[in-house]
C-alpha positions in Angstrom: 82.6 85.3 208.8 84.1 84.0 212.0 86.6 81.2 212.5 85.6 78.0 214.3 87.9 77.0 217.1 90.6 79.6 216.5 94.0 79.0 218.1 96.9 81.4 218.7 100.4 80.0 218.9 103.2 81.8 220.6 106.9 81.0 220.2 108.7 82.3 223.2 112.3 82.0 222.0 113.6 83.3 218.8 116.1 80.5 218.5 113.1 78.1 218.0 112.5 79.7 214.6 115.6 78.2 213.1 115.0 75.2 210.8 116.4 71.9 211.9 119.8 71.3 210.5 120.2 74.9 209.3 123.5 76.5 210.3 124.2 80.2 209.9 127.6 81.8 210.0 128.9 85.3 209.3 132.3 86.8 208.7 132.9 90.5 209.0 135.5 91.5 206.4 136.7 94.7 204.7 135.6 94.9 201.1 139.1 94.2 199.7 139.2 90.9 201.6 135.8 89.5 200.5 136.8 87.9 197.2 139.8 86.1 198.7 137.6 84.7 201.5 134.9 83.7 199.1 137.3 81.7 197.0 138.7 80.1 200.2 135.2 79.1 201.2 134.4 77.6 197.8 137.6 75.7 197.9 137.1 74.4 201.4 133.3 73.8 201.7 131.7 70.5 200.8 128.8 71.8 198.7 126.4 70.5 196.0 125.3 73.9 194.7 125.8 77.4 196.0 123.8 80.6 195.4 125.7 83.9 196.1 123.6 87.0 196.5 125.1 90.4 195.6 123.7 93.9 195.6 124.2 95.0 192.0 124.0 93.6 188.6 127.4 94.9 187.7 128.9 93.1 190.7 127.1 89.9 189.8 128.8 90.0 186.4 132.2 90.9 187.9 132.1 88.3 190.6 130.9 85.6 188.2 134.0 86.3 186.0 136.3 86.0 189.0 134.7 82.7 190.1 134.9 81.3 186.6 138.6 82.3 186.3 139.3 80.2 189.4 137.9 77.2 187.7 134.4 76.9 189.2 131.4 76.3 186.9 129.3 79.3 187.6 126.7 81.6 186.0 125.3 85.0 186.8 121.6 86.0 186.7 120.0 89.4 187.2 116.9 91.4 186.2 118.3 93.3 183.2 119.0 90.1 181.3 116.4 89.1 178.8 113.8 86.8 180.3 114.8 83.9 178.0 118.4 84.1 179.2 117.3 84.2 182.8 115.1 81.1 182.4 117.9 79.3 180.5 120.4 80.0 183.3 117.9 79.0 186.0 117.1 75.7 184.2 120.8 75.0 183.6 121.6 75.7 187.2 118.6 73.5 188.4 119.8 70.7 186.1 123.3 71.0 187.7 125.2 72.4 184.7 126.5 75.1 187.1 127.4 74.5 190.7 127.4 78.2 191.5 124.9 80.9 190.7 125.7 84.6 191.4 122.5 86.6 191.5 121.0 89.8 192.8 117.9 89.5 194.9 116.1 88.3 191.7 116.1 84.8 193.1 115.8 85.8 196.7 112.4 84.2 197.0 110.5 81.6 195.3 113.1 79.2 193.9 113.2 75.6 195.0 116.3 73.8 194.0 116.9 70.8 196.2 120.7 70.6 195.5 121.5 74.0 196.9 123.0 73.5 200.3 125.0 76.7 200.7 123.7 80.3 200.4 126.1 83.2 200.7 125.0 86.8 201.2 128.1 88.3 199.7 126.7 91.8 200.5 124.2 92.1 203.4 120.7 92.6 202.1 119.0 95.9 202.5 116.0 94.3 204.1 115.7 91.3 206.4 113.1 89.6 204.1 
């Protein structure tokens, strides 16, 4: 079948693709400086909830322990956890029991939690999506 009155829309400048009010920053650091900088950011930023994306499940566990040791209420979630545990953590995070969630790309798409106002890619993702 054919479309009726099709339209093609061109966006001529890539900067027009950024959502209104969205700010993006990056800091290039050596690996041994990342944890210190992350804790400084968490101490200094005014945030409701934060999601921190890391590359591996082991690092999600490790980073979550470090964050908890500094006094922040956080949880880690990754694919090797039983589904019931993942759902529990997701719901507790959504209900504001935790202000920080450390995750692999498991939650990279498809979550909608309105209180998240900071997203940190602790490790740069392998793919731009």
